[in-house]
VOPAGU-2260 file (C-alpha; in pm, 1 decimal, decimal comma):
REM VOPAGU-2260
SITE   aa  ch    i         X         Y         Z
SITE  MET   A    0    2601,4   -1394,6   -1892,4
SITE  ALA   A    1    2418,8   -1194,7   -2159,6
SITE  ASN   A    2    2161,9   -1471,5   -2203,3
SITE  LYS   A    3    2090,3   -1471,9   -1830,0
SITE  GLN   A    4    2040,3   -1094,3   -1831,5
SITE  GLU   A    5    1817,3   -1117,6   -2136,9
SITE  ALA   A    6    1607,8   -1386,2   -1967,7
SITE  LEU   A    7    1571,6   -1169,8   -1656,7
SITE  ASN   A    8    1475,0    -871,3   -1870,3
SITE  LYS   A    9    1214,9   -1076,5   -2055,6
SITE  ARG   A   10    1065,2   -1211,7   -1732,2
SITE  GLY   A   11    1053,0    -860,8   -1589,5
SITE  GLN   A   12     880,5    -727,4   -1898,8
SITE  GLU   A   13     628,1   -1012,2   -1897,2
SITE  TYR   A   14     553,9    -963,6   -1527,3
SITE  ILE   A   15     497,1    -590,7   -1568,9
SITE  ALA   A   16     282,7    -648,4   -1878,5
SITE  SER   A   17      67,9    -897,2   -1685,5
SITE  LEU   A   18      24,2    -650,1   -1398,9
SITE  GLN   A   19     -70,6    -377,8   -1648,2
SITE  ALA   A   20    -336,6    -608,1   -1795,4
SITE  VAL   A   21    -477,0    -682,0   -1449,5
SITE  VAL   A   22    -486,3    -311,1   -1362,4
SITE  ARG   A   23    -665,3    -234,3   -1688,3
SITE  GLU   A   24    -925,9    -506,9   -1635,2
SITE  LEU   A   25    -990,6    -394,9   -1278,0
SITE  PHE   A   26   -1017,7     -32,6   -1394,4
SITE  ILE   A   27   -1283,5    -138,2   -1644,0
SITE  LYS   A   28   -1469,7    -334,2   -1374,3
SITE  CYS   A   29   -1460,0     -33,0   -1140,3
SITE  CYS   A   30   -1594,6     186,2   -1419,0
SITE  GLU   A   31   -1875,7     -58,7   -1494,9
SITE  VAL   A   32   -1985,7     -70,6   -1130,0
SITE  ASP   A   33   -1999,6     309,9   -1107,3
SITE  GLY   A   34   -2144,2     362,3   -1456,7
SITE  ILE   A   35   -1838,3     550,5   -1584,6
SITE  PRO   A   36   -1717,8     513,7   -1944,5
SITE  PRO   A   37   -1378,4     334,5   -1926,8
SITE  ASP   A   38   -1227,5     578,5   -2177,8
SITE  SER   A   39   -1282,9     873,0   -1942,3
SITE  LYS   A   40    -979,2    1094,8   -1879,2
SITE  PHE   A   41   -1048,7    1141,0   -1507,7
SITE  VAL   A   42   -1253,0     922,4   -1277,3
SITE  VAL   A   43   -1346,8     907,4    -910,5
SITE  PHE   A   44   -1481,1     575,3    -793,6
SITE  SER   A   45   -1739,0     540,9    -519,2
SITE  ASP   A   46   -1617,6     425,1    -178,1
SITE  ASP   A   47   -1844,0     119,6    -193,8
SITE  ASN   A   48   -1713,5      -0,4    -532,2
SITE  LYS   A   49   -1647,7    -371,1    -472,8
SITE  TYR   A   50   -1351,5    -376,5    -713,9
SITE  LEU   A   51   -1177,2     -67,6    -575,2
SITE  PRO   A   52    -963,0    -242,8    -309,6
SITE  PHE   A   53    -840,7    -491,0    -571,9
SITE  TYR   A   54    -769,5    -211,7    -820,8
SITE  ASN   A   55    -576,1      -9,5    -564,2
SITE  ASN   A   56    -371,3    -313,6    -462,3
SITE  ALA   A   57    -292,8    -400,5    -825,3
SITE  VAL   A   58    -180,1     -42,8    -898,2
SITE  ILE   A   59      49,5     -49,8    -594,3
SITE  GLN   A   60     199,0    -381,4    -707,7
SITE  LEU   A   61     251,7    -244,4   -1058,7
SITE  MET   A   62     426,6      69,7    -933,3
SITE  GLU   A   63     648,2    -132,9    -700,4
SITE  ALA   A   64     739,4    -375,1    -979,5
SITE  ARG   A   65     828,4     -89,9   -1215,3
SITE  GLU   A   66    1047,8      71,1    -950,7
SITE  GLN   A   67    1212,8    -258,6    -860,3
SITE  TYR   A   68    1297,0    -353,0   -1217,8
SITE  ALA   A   69    1409,7      -2,2   -1310,6
SITE  ALA   A   70    1635,1      19,1   -1005,2
SITE  GLY   A   71    1786,5    -320,2   -1081,0
SITE  GLY   A   72    1847,1    -248,2   -1446,1
SITE  TYR   A   73    1567,9    -472,6   -1570,3
SITE  VAL   A   74    1309,6    -417,4   -1842,6
SITE  GLY   A   75    1564,0    -298,5   -2092,8
SITE  LEU   A   76    1711,8     -30,8   -1868,7
SITE  THR   A   77    2086,6     -54,4   -1827,6
SITE  ILE   A   78    2256,6     133,0   -1548,3
SITE  PRO   A   79    2626,9     175,7   -1625,2
SITE  LYS   A   80    2876,2      99,4   -1350,2
SITE  LYS   A   81    3102,0     386,7   -1248,6
């Protein structure tokens, strides 16, 4: 049983890490299109930025995945039964 939980945790961590990488790459692309340094602390992208819809979608998927795995006890989080 522990091995199955560990495998699920590892898959969850890998999935979230891959989404984080996608979000980061899309953030950089959005910055490049709008001429913003990617290390800026605060950015506002133009409405016609061609990468913006993809970036927004990736961020939503990342947030949903984090919530899903945290709620289910994945990604190293253990929720004790009462």
